[in-house]
C-alpha positions as CSV (number, residue, x, y, z in Angstrom):
1,M,-45.9,27.1,0.2
2,F,-44.4,25.9,-3.1
3,R,-43.0,22.4,-3.2
4,F,-41.5,21.1,-6.4
5,K,-42.6,17.6,-7.2
6,L,-39.4,16.7,-9.0
7,D,-37.0,18.2,-6.5
8,F,-35.3,14.8,-5.9
9,L,-34.6,14.6,-9.7
10,L,-33.2,18.0,-9.7
11,R,-30.9,17.2,-6.8
12,Y,-29.8,14.0,-8.6
13,R,-29.1,15.9,-11.8
14,R,-27.0,18.4,-9.9
15,Q,-25.1,15.6,-8.3
16,L,-24.5,14.0,-11.7
17,E,-23.2,17.3,-13.1
18,E,-20.8,17.7,-10.2
19,T,-19.5,14.2,-10.7
20,E,-19.0,14.9,-14.4
21,M,-17.1,18.2,-13.5
22,Y,-14.9,16.2,-11.1
23,E,-14.1,13.6,-13.8
24,L,-13.4,16.4,-16.3
25,A,-11.0,18.0,-13.9
26,N,-9.2,14.7,-13.4
27,K,-8.9,14.2,-17.1
28,V,-7.6,17.7,-17.7
29,R,-5.1,17.2,-14.9
30,A,-3.9,14.0,-16.5
31,A,-3.6,15.6,-19.9
32,N,-1.6,18.5,-18.5
33,Q,0.7,16.1,-16.7
34,I,1.4,14.3,-20.0
35,Q,1.9,17.6,-21.7
36,T,4.5,18.7,-19.1
37,D,6.3,15.3,-19.2
38,L,6.7,15.3,-23.0
39,P,9.2,18.2,-23.2
40,K,11.3,16.6,-20.4
41,V,11.7,13.4,-22.5
42,R,12.5,15.4,-25.7
43,T,15.1,17.5,-23.8
44,R,16.7,14.4,-22.4
45,A,16.8,12.8,-25.8
46,N,18.4,16.0,-27.3
47,E,20.9,16.1,-24.5
48,L,21.9,12.5,-25.1
49,A,22.2,13.0,-28.8
50,D,24.5,16.0,-28.2
51,S,26.5,14.0,-25.7
52,V,26.9,11.2,-28.2
53,R,28.1,13.7,-30.9
54,Q,30.7,15.1,-28.5
55,R,32.0,11.7,-27.5
56,T,32.2,10.5,-31.1
57,S,35.0,12.9,-31.7
58,V,37.0,10.9,-29.1
59,K,37.3,7.2,-29.5
60,V,34.3,5.4,-28.1
61,T,34.0,1.7,-27.8
62,A,31.2,-0.1,-29.7
63,P,29.4,-1.4,-26.5
64,V,29.2,2.2,-25.1
65,L,28.0,3.5,-28.4
66,A,25.4,0.6,-28.5
67,L,24.2,1.6,-25.0
68,Y,23.8,5.2,-26.0
69,S,22.0,4.1,-29.1
70,N,19.6,1.8,-27.2
71,Y,18.9,4.5,-24.6
72,L,18.3,7.1,-27.3
73,H,16.0,4.7,-29.1
74,E,14.1,4.1,-25.9
75,L,13.7,7.9,-25.3
76,R,12.3,8.3,-28.8
77,K,9.8,5.5,-28.2
78,R,8.8,7.2,-24.9
79,N,8.3,10.4,-26.8
80,L,6.1,8.7,-29.4
81,A,4.1,7.0,-26.7
82,G,3.7,10.2,-24.8
83,Q,2.4,11.9,-28.0
84,S,-0.1,9.2,-28.5
85,N,-1.1,9.3,-24.8
86,L,-1.5,13.0,-25.1
87,A,-3.8,12.7,-28.1
88,R,-5.8,10.1,-26.3
89,A,-6.0,12.2,-23.2
90,E,-7.2,15.2,-25.2
91,K,-9.8,13.1,-26.9
92,E,-11.0,11.9,-23.5
93,V,-11.2,15.5,-22.2
94,D,-13.3,16.5,-25.2
95,Q,-15.6,13.5,-24.7
96,Q,-15.9,14.4,-21.0
97,R,-16.7,18.0,-21.9
98,E,-19.6,16.8,-24.1
99,T,-20.8,14.5,-21.3
100,L,-20.7,17.5,-18.8
101,T,-22.6,19.6,-21.3
102,E,-25.3,17.0,-21.6
103,A,-25.5,16.8,-17.8
104,A,-25.8,20.5,-17.6
105,I,-28.6,20.6,-20.2
106,K,-30.5,18.0,-18.4
107,R,-30.2,19.9,-15.1
108,K,-31.1,23.2,-16.6
109,S,-34.2,21.6,-18.2
110,I,-35.4,20.5,-14.8
111,E,-34.6,23.9,-13.3
112,R,-36.6,25.6,-16.0
113,L,-39.5,23.3,-15.3
114,E,-39.2,24.2,-11.6
115,E,-39.3,27.9,-12.5
116,L,-42.4,27.4,-14.6
117,E,-44.2,25.5,-11.9
118,R,-43.1,28.1,-9.3
119,S,-44.4,30.9,-11.5
120,A,-47.7,29.1,-12.0
121,F,-48.0,28.5,-8.3
122,I,-47.4,32.2,-7.5
123,E,-49.9,33.3,-10.1
124,T,-52.5,30.9,-8.8
125,D,-51.8,32.1,-5.2
126,L,-52.1,35.7,-6.2
127,K,-55.4,35.1,-8.0
128,R,-56.7,33.3,-4.9
129,E,-55.6,36.2,-2.7
130,Q,-57.2,38.7,-5.0
131,K,-60.4,36.6,-4.9
132,V,-60.4,36.7,-1.1
133,F,-59.8,40.5,-1.1
134,D,-62.7,40.9,-3.6
135,E,-65.0,38.9,-1.5
136,L,-64.1,40.8,1.6
137,T,-64.7,44.1,-0.2
138,S,-68.1,42.9,-1.5
139,L,-69.0,41.7,2.0
140,K,-68.0,45.1,3.5
141,S,-70.0,47.0,0.9
142,A,-73.0,44.7,1.4
143,R,-72.8,45.3,5.2
144,E,-72.6,49.1,4.6
145,K,-75.7,48.9,2.4
146,D,-77.5,46.9,5.1
147,E,-76.6,49.3,7.8
148,K,-78.1,52.3,5.8
C-alpha cells in the first residue's frame, strides 16, 4: 500500500490555500461594498447640489446656505475618501490573488511529487509481481521437467 511521506505537508499546503481563498473572498467582498457605496454618496451629493440650485432662486439665508455648503463639502470628501479606499481595496485584492497563486503553486508542486512517487511505487510493485509470476512459471516448468 502506498503511503506518501509528505502527506502532512500536502494537507498543510491545502489548508493554507483554503485560508488564502477565504481572505481573498473577504477582500473582494469589501471592495465590492465600497464600490456599491460610492455611487450612493455621489447621488446624494448631486441631489444636494440640485436642491441648493433650486433653493437659491428663492431667498435663502446665509446660515442655511452655509449648512448646505458644509454638507456638500463633506459629501465630496467622502467621495474622494471612498475612491482612495476603493483603489486601496483593489490593490489588496490583487496582492491577495498573487498570494493565493503562490499557495496554489506550492500545493501543486507537492501534489506532483506525490503523483511521481505513486507512479514509482506502482511501477516497482508491478515489477515485483512480474518477478513473482516469472519465478512461479519457472518453478512450474522445472517441476514438469522433473516429472518427465
